[in-house]
C-alpha positions as CSV (number, residue, x, y, z in Angstrom):
1,M,9.1,10.8,4.8
2,A,11.5,11.5,1.9
3,H,12.5,9.0,-0.5
4,A,12.3,5.0,-0.2
5,D,13.8,2.5,-1.4
6,I,10.7,0.5,-1.1
7,G,7.4,1.4,-0.4
8,L,4.2,-1.3,1.5
9,V,0.5,-0.8,0.7
10,S,-2.1,-3.1,3.0
11,A,-5.4,-2.9,3.6
12,L,-5.9,-3.0,6.9
13,K,-2.8,-2.0,9.9
14,I,-3.0,-5.6,11.9
15,E,-1.4,-7.0,7.8
16,L,1.2,-3.9,8.4
17,D,2.4,-4.6,12.5
18,P,5.3,-7.2,11.3
19,F,6.8,-4.4,9.9
20,L,6.5,-2.4,11.7
21,Q,8.5,-4.0,14.4
22,R,10.8,-5.2,12.7
23,C,11.2,-1.3,10.9
24,L,14.4,0.7,13.0
25,T,13.7,4.1,13.6
26,P,9.8,3.9,12.3
27,K,8.0,7.6,12.0
28,K,4.6,7.7,11.4
29,Y,2.7,10.7,9.7
30,T,-0.8,11.0,8.1
31,G,-0.9,12.7,4.2
32,G,-4.2,13.4,3.2
33,E,-6.5,10.4,4.1
34,F,-3.9,8.1,4.4
35,T,-1.6,6.6,7.3
36,F,2.1,6.4,6.4
37,R,4.5,4.7,8.5
38,G,8.9,3.7,7.8
39,G,11.6,3.5,8.5
40,R,15.0,1.3,8.0
41,Y,15.8,-2.2,8.0
42,D,19.5,-2.6,7.7
43,E,20.0,0.6,4.5
44,A,17.2,0.1,2.3
45,R,14.4,2.8,3.5
46,V,10.7,1.9,3.2
47,A,7.5,3.8,3.2
48,I,4.2,1.4,4.4
49,V,0.6,2.4,4.3
50,E,-2.5,1.5,5.4
51,S,-4.9,2.1,3.0
52,G,-7.9,0.8,3.9
53,P,-10.5,-2.4,2.4
54,G,-11.1,-1.9,-1.7
55,F,-10.0,-1.6,-5.0
56,A,-10.6,2.1,-4.8
57,R,-8.7,2.7,-1.6
58,A,-5.8,0.8,-2.8
59,R,-5.7,2.7,-6.1
60,R,-5.4,6.2,-3.7
61,A,-3.5,4.8,-1.3
62,T,-0.4,3.3,-3.7
63,Q,-1.1,7.3,-6.1
64,A,0.2,8.9,-2.8
65,L,2.8,6.6,-1.7
66,I,5.0,6.4,-4.7
67,E,4.4,10.5,-5.1
68,A,5.3,11.0,-1.9
69,H,8.7,9.1,-1.5
70,T,8.9,7.7,-4.8
71,P,9.7,4.5,-4.4
72,A,11.9,1.7,-7.1
73,Y,9.9,-0.9,-6.2
74,V,6.5,-1.3,-4.5
75,V,5.2,-4.4,-2.3
76,S,1.0,-5.7,-2.0
77,C,0.9,-7.2,1.3
78,G,-1.5,-8.7,3.8
79,F,-3.5,-11.7,3.9
80,S,-5.5,-13.4,1.8
81,G,-8.1,-16.4,0.8
82,G,-6.4,-19.6,0.1
83,L,-7.6,-21.5,-3.0
84,R,-6.2,-24.6,-3.8
85,P,-5.9,-27.6,-1.2
86,E,-2.6,-27.5,-1.1
87,L,-2.0,-24.2,0.6
88,K,-2.6,-23.9,4.5
89,L,-2.9,-21.5,7.2
90,G,0.2,-19.6,7.2
91,H,1.0,-20.0,4.1
92,I,3.0,-17.5,1.2
93,V,2.3,-16.9,-1.9
94,M,3.8,-14.8,-4.3
95,A,2.0,-14.2,-7.3
96,N,3.2,-14.0,-10.8
97,A,-0.3,-13.0,-11.9
98,I,-3.7,-11.4,-11.4
99,T,-6.2,-11.2,-13.0
100,D,-10.1,-10.0,-11.2
101,I,-13.7,-10.9,-11.3
102,H,-13.9,-8.5,-14.2
103,G,-11.7,-9.9,-17.0
104,H,-9.1,-8.0,-16.5
105,D,-6.0,-9.7,-16.0
106,M,-2.2,-8.6,-15.8
107,P,0.9,-10.8,-15.7
108,L,4.1,-9.6,-13.3
109,A,7.5,-9.2,-14.0
110,F,8.4,-11.9,-10.9
111,S,9.9,-15.0,-11.7
112,P,9.8,-17.3,-9.1
113,P,13.0,-19.4,-8.2
114,E,12.4,-23.0,-9.6
115,Q,12.5,-23.9,-6.1
116,L,10.8,-22.1,-3.3
117,P,10.2,-23.2,0.0
118,P,7.7,-25.3,1.9
119,G,5.2,-23.2,2.5
120,V,5.8,-20.6,-0.6
121,H,3.4,-21.0,-3.3
122,A,3.8,-19.2,-6.6
123,G,0.8,-18.4,-8.7
124,R,-1.8,-16.1,-10.0
125,L,-3.7,-14.1,-7.4
126,V,-7.2,-13.6,-8.2
127,V,-9.0,-10.3,-6.8
128,V,-13.2,-9.7,-5.8
129,D,-15.1,-7.1,-4.5
130,E,-16.0,-8.3,-1.6
131,L,-15.8,-11.2,1.0
132,V,-15.5,-14.5,-0.1
133,R,-17.3,-16.4,2.9
134,T,-17.2,-19.3,2.0
135,T,-15.5,-22.6,0.2
136,E,-18.2,-22.9,-2.1
137,E,-16.7,-19.4,-3.6
138,K,-13.2,-20.2,-3.1
139,A,-13.9,-23.0,-4.3
140,A,-14.8,-21.6,-8.0
141,L,-13.1,-18.8,-7.8
142,A,-9.5,-21.4,-7.8
143,E,-11.6,-23.9,-11.2
144,T,-13.0,-19.8,-12.9
145,H,-9.7,-18.2,-12.4
146,D,-7.1,-20.8,-12.2
147,A,-6.3,-19.0,-9.0
148,L,-4.0,-19.8,-6.0
149,A,-5.5,-17.2,-3.8
150,V,-7.8,-14.5,-2.8
151,D,-7.4,-10.2,-2.1
152,M,-9.4,-7.2,-2.5
153,E,-6.6,-4.8,-3.5
154,S,-3.8,-6.3,-5.5
155,L,-4.7,-5.8,-8.7
156,A,-5.0,-1.9,-7.7
157,V,-1.5,-1.6,-6.1
158,A,0.3,-3.5,-10.2
159,Q,-2.4,-1.3,-11.8
160,V,-0.8,2.0,-10.6
161,C,2.8,0.7,-10.4
162,R,2.8,0.0,-14.0
163,D,0.7,3.5,-15.0
164,M,3.6,5.4,-13.0
165,G,6.4,3.4,-13.7
166,V,6.9,1.1,-10.2
167,G,7.8,-2.0,-10.2
168,F,6.1,-4.5,-8.5
169,M,5.5,-7.1,-6.4
170,A,2.5,-9.3,-4.5
171,V,2.9,-11.6,-1.4
172,R,0.3,-12.6,1.0
173,V,-0.2,-14.9,3.5
174,I,-3.3,-17.3,3.6
175,S,-5.1,-16.4,6.6
176,D,-8.4,-18.5,5.8
177,D,-7.7,-22.0,3.8
178,L,-9.6,-23.8,1.2
179,A,-11.6,-25.8,3.2
180,T,-12.2,-22.7,5.9
181,D,-15.7,-20.2,5.4
182,L,-16.0,-17.2,7.2
183,P,-18.0,-15.5,9.5
């Protein structure tokens, strides 16, 4: 695959499946340690990489994606834990800032429209090193970091994009809300 207009980075294939199902002329290949997929969405060429979970893998996958496909924008997309009661399963969070539990903070150029559709939220994501399982952990993250949602990869993707001069956006779907403990 050659140049792409947009790159998508997700940790898991299940997070990529909705994009892959809508992709025209899909292609798949392995480059180094990652599997790339892509094709067209109308006129846009899209390259997609499954990074695997975690910060380090997301960094390497994003760098490989940018080096191989030179997209103008990269989107970190996938599942996220909701940290506020108003975020329900299936709601969408668009990040306007990302922080992590180690004190790294990254404002983003994304400025949401004044009026968002129901179920769509804009705000801060907090990135953690391990899966957040309990409602107590989620509530503490929300309070400490003033965040709407939690994931494990978005800051890594954002940092690589910043360092390589590529536009960035994070879009996450709530897979577990504040009231739900994970097994």
